[in-house]
N, C-alpha and C positions, 0 to 999 in steps of 0.2 A: 751325741757321737758323730753321724754321718753327715751332716749338717756343718758342723767344724771342720771336720777333716775336705769337704768338697770347698769350701771358703780355702783355706789354704792351699788347695790343688788351682785355684784360681785365683790367688796372689802369686804363686810363686810361676802360672803361667803367665800373668801380666809383667812379671819383673824385667823382661826384654824392650818389652814396649817403652816402660818406665824411663829404663833407661836412656833409648836412643830418643827420649822425648829429652831430658834431662841432658844431654849431649847434644841435639839441637838448637837447644832453648840458651847453651853457654857460649855455644857458636853464632848464634844470632848479639846473645851483649857481648862479646869480643869484638864481633863486625864494628855495634855501633858504640861500644866504648874507643874502637881505633880510630873512628870517625869523631866521634866528638872529639876527641883528645888530638888531634890533629887543628878540627876546628876550632876549639874555644879553649885550648891547654896553652902554656908559654913555651914560645921557642927555645932553642938549645940555649942554655947559657942566660936565661932569665932567668931572674929570681924579685919579682915585687915583692914578695912576704918578708924576706930579709928586710929589705926598704922600708918596707911600708905596716909590715903588721897582718893582721887578719882584715878580712873586708869587712867585717861587722865591726871592727874597730874606727874604722875610720866616719868622720862625721859630716867633711866636707866632701862633699861629693863634685863638686864641681874642680877640684885638685888635680891637676895637669899630670904630675907623677906618678901618684896614685890612684888608679881607676880604679874603680870599686867590680867590675865587671873583668878586668884584669887580675884583680888579685883574688875572685871568686874561682875565675877558671885557671887559675892555679891551685887552688885550694881540693876544687871539686875534679879540675879534670888533667892537674899536673901528671897523671900517670895513667896507662893502659888497665891497671887496675881499680885508680880512681874513679877514671871515667866509666869501666865498668859497674861500679857499685853505687855511682851516680846515676845512671841510666837506667838501673835496677830500682834504684828511688823513686825512679820519674815516671816508672811503673806502676809502682804501688800509690801515687799520686802525693808522693810526699817532695813538696818544690822547696821546701825552706831551708835555710843557713842551720849552724847548730845554734846563732843568736835571734832565727825565728824570722830573718827578712826571708821575702820574696827569690828566689836565684831567675824566676825567671822574669820579671821584670827587669832587675837588675843586667840580664844578660839584654832583654829586648831592647833595654835602654839605649845599652852599650854597643853592641852586635848590631842594631836594628833588623832590616831585610831577612840579611841571612843564617841569624836565628831563628825570625821568627817563624818560615820558611820551613829548616829545620825541623823544627819542635811541633807546629801545624802537620808538618810530616810523621812526625813521630806519634804523634796521639794517634793519628788516623791508622797507624801500622798496631797500636797500642788495642784501642778499642775494636 
């Protein structure tokens, strides 16, 4: 019974550190979500998904109106909250769309060096 009490006391003592670690993690996710939203999200008043649908539904990758990376950008980085969640998914190694296509490939082909530098920096930070 004494060991259980020691474990519970240790847990209670560690709660403030765990709380501040969680706050710091959320702050980092917010900053990354904000940067990703600005870099890859839609511009104000821009709505490709209303016109073209989801990026997974596009079969013609050479379509000038419905560019896949813009559609994925709107779907996954349309708001800061969506960008934060997508950043969290990237931390876990999940780079896929709902249809199983790679977001990294689509953004790399669409945005080029801007995405590649940001993504590599992100991976170095996470690792």
